[in-house]
C-alpha positions as CSV (number, residue, x, y, z in Angstrom):
1,M,-30.7,-32.8,17.7
2,L,-30.8,-34.6,21.0
3,D,-31.7,-32.7,24.2
4,I,-29.2,-34.1,26.7
5,G,-28.4,-31.9,29.6
6,F,-25.8,-32.2,32.4
7,T,-28.0,-34.1,34.7
8,K,-28.7,-36.8,32.1
9,L,-25.0,-37.1,31.3
10,A,-24.2,-37.5,34.9
11,I,-26.9,-40.3,35.3
12,I,-25.5,-42.0,32.2
13,G,-22.0,-41.8,33.6
14,G,-23.1,-43.3,36.9
15,I,-24.7,-46.2,35.3
16,A,-21.8,-46.7,33.0
17,L,-19.4,-46.7,36.1
18,V,-21.6,-49.4,37.9
19,F,-22.0,-51.8,34.9
20,I,-18.7,-51.4,33.1
21,G,-16.5,-50.9,36.0
22,P,-13.7,-48.3,37.0
23,E,-10.9,-50.2,35.2
24,R,-12.5,-50.2,31.7
25,L,-14.4,-47.0,31.9
26,P,-11.7,-44.7,30.6
27,G,-11.0,-46.8,27.5
28,V,-14.7,-47.0,26.7
29,A,-14.9,-43.3,27.2
30,R,-12.2,-42.8,24.7
31,T,-13.6,-45.2,22.2
32,V,-17.1,-43.5,22.5
33,G,-15.4,-40.1,22.1
34,T,-13.5,-41.1,18.9
35,L,-16.6,-42.7,17.5
36,L,-18.7,-39.4,18.2
37,G,-15.9,-37.4,16.7
38,R,-15.9,-39.5,13.6
39,A,-19.8,-39.3,13.4
40,R,-19.6,-35.5,13.6
41,R,-16.9,-35.2,11.0
42,Y,-18.9,-37.5,8.7
43,V,-22.1,-35.3,9.2
44,A,-20.0,-32.2,8.6
45,D,-18.6,-33.7,5.3
46,V,-22.1,-34.7,4.1
47,K,-23.4,-31.1,4.9
48,E,-20.3,-29.6,3.1
49,E,-20.9,-31.9,0.0
50,V,-24.6,-31.0,-0.1
51,N,-23.8,-27.3,0.1
52,R,-21.1,-27.7,-2.6
53,S,-23.5,-29.5,-4.9
54,M,-26.2,-26.7,-4.3
55,E,-23.6,-24.0,-5.2
56,L,-22.5,-25.9,-8.1
57,E,-26.2,-26.2,-9.4
58,E,-26.7,-22.5,-8.8
59,L,-23.5,-21.7,-10.8
60,R,-24.7,-23.9,-13.6
61,K,-28.0,-22.1,-13.7
62,M,-26.2,-18.6,-13.7
63,R,-23.8,-19.9,-16.5
64,D,-26.8,-20.9,-18.5
65,Q,-28.4,-17.5,-18.0
66,V,-25.1,-15.7,-19.1
67,D,-24.8,-18.1,-22.2
68,E,-28.4,-17.3,-23.2
69,A,-27.7,-13.5,-22.7
70,A,-24.6,-13.8,-24.8
71,R,-26.4,-15.6,-27.5
72,N,-29.1,-13.0,-27.6
73,F,-26.5,-10.2,-27.8
74,E,-24.6,-11.9,-30.6
75,A,-27.9,-12.3,-32.6
76,S,-28.8,-8.7,-32.1
77,V,-25.4,-7.6,-33.2
78,Q,-25.5,-9.9,-36.3
79,T,-28.9,-8.6,-37.2
80,Q,-27.7,-4.9,-36.9
81,A,-24.6,-5.5,-38.9
82,S,-26.6,-7.3,-41.6
83,E,-29.0,-4.3,-41.7
84,F,-26.0,-1.9,-41.8
85,T,-24.4,-3.7,-44.7
86,S,-27.5,-4.0,-46.6
87,A,-28.1,-0.2,-46.1
88,I,-24.5,0.5,-47.3
89,N,-25.0,-1.8,-50.3
90,L,-28.4,-0.1,-51.2
91,A,-26.8,3.4,-51.0
92,D,-23.8,2.2,-53.1
93,Q,-26.1,0.9,-55.7
94,D,-28.1,4.2,-55.8
95,G,-24.8,6.0,-56.6
96,K,-24.8,8.1,-53.5
97,T,-21.3,7.2,-52.5
98,D,-18.1,8.3,-54.3
99,Q,-16.2,5.4,-55.9
100,T,-12.8,7.0,-55.7
101,D,-12.9,7.4,-51.8
102,H,-12.6,3.7,-50.8
103,T,-10.2,2.8,-48.1
104,D,-8.8,-0.4,-46.7
105,N,-10.8,-0.2,-43.5
106,T,-14.4,-1.4,-43.4
107,I,-15.6,1.6,-41.4
108,G,-14.4,4.1,-43.9
109,A,-11.7,5.8,-41.9
110,P,-8.2,6.3,-43.7
111,A,-5.6,3.6,-42.8
112,Q,-3.2,4.9,-40.1
113,D,0.4,3.9,-39.6
114,Y,1.1,3.0,-36.0
115,P,4.7,3.2,-34.5
116,V,6.4,0.0,-34.0
117,Y,7.4,-0.7,-30.3
118,R,11.2,-0.9,-29.6
119,Q,12.6,-1.9,-26.3
120,P,14.6,0.9,-24.5
121,R,18.3,0.6,-24.7
122,K,18.8,0.3,-20.9
123,K,21.5,-1.7,-19.3
124,W,19.2,-3.2,-16.8
125,R,21.4,-6.2,-16.0
126,L,24.2,-4.0,-15.0
127,K,23.6,-2.7,-11.5
128,Q,25.1,0.7,-11.0
129,G,25.2,2.0,-7.4
130,N,26.3,5.3,-5.9
131,T,28.8,3.7,-3.4
132,P,32.3,3.5,-4.5
133,R,33.9,0.2,-4.8
134,W,36.9,1.1,-2.6
135,Y,34.4,2.0,0.2
136,K,32.6,-1.3,0.0
137,V,35.9,-3.2,0.1
138,R,37.0,-1.3,3.2
139,Q,33.7,-1.9,5.0
140,G,33.6,-5.5,4.1
141,V,30.3,-5.4,2.0
142,R,29.9,-8.5,-0.1
143,M,29.3,-7.6,-3.6
144,H,29.0,-11.1,-5.3
145,A,26.6,-13.8,-4.3
146,Q,28.3,-16.9,-2.9
147,S,26.6,-20.3,-2.0
148,G,26.9,-21.6,1.5
149,A,29.1,-24.5,0.4
150,A,31.6,-22.1,-1.4
151,R,31.6,-20.0,1.7
152,V,32.6,-22.9,3.9
153,A,35.2,-24.1,1.6
154,R,36.7,-20.5,1.4
155,F,37.0,-20.1,5.1
156,R,37.9,-23.7,6.0
157,P,41.3,-23.8,7.8
158,P,44.0,-25.3,5.8
159,K,45.0,-29.0,6.3
160,I,48.2,-29.6,8.2
C-alpha cells in the first residue's frame, strides 16, 4: 500500500509537533488513530463482503451443476424404467409369464410380513441403585433434588 518507514514517521511526527503543538498533539494522535482504525475495519469489511459474494457465486454454480446432474440421472432412470416396463408388458403379451404367479410387489418378490416394533418394558424412570437407603441416610447423601430457595427456607432459623 504505502511505503512509510520509521524515518518518515519520525519526520512527520516532528513536523506535527512543531505545527500542532505539544498540548494538542496527543488528542490529534488519538483522533488520527481512531480514524485509521475505522478505515482499516471498513476495508476489511469490504474485503470480507467481496470474498463472501465470490464464495456465494461459486456455491450457486456448484448447485446448478448438481441440479443438472440430478436431472440427467432422473431422466436416465425414467428411460430405463420405461424400457423395463415395456419389456415386461411385451413378454406378458407374448404369454411367456405365468398368470397365476402375480404378487402385490412390483418387483415380483412375494409379500413379506415384517414384525411390528414394540418398546421394551423397562422402568427407565425408576432409578435403581446398588447402595442401600439406610447407608445413604447415615452418610447424608441427598436423594431428592431441592431448589436453592427451598433449601434456604428449610435451614432458616426459626423466628423468635
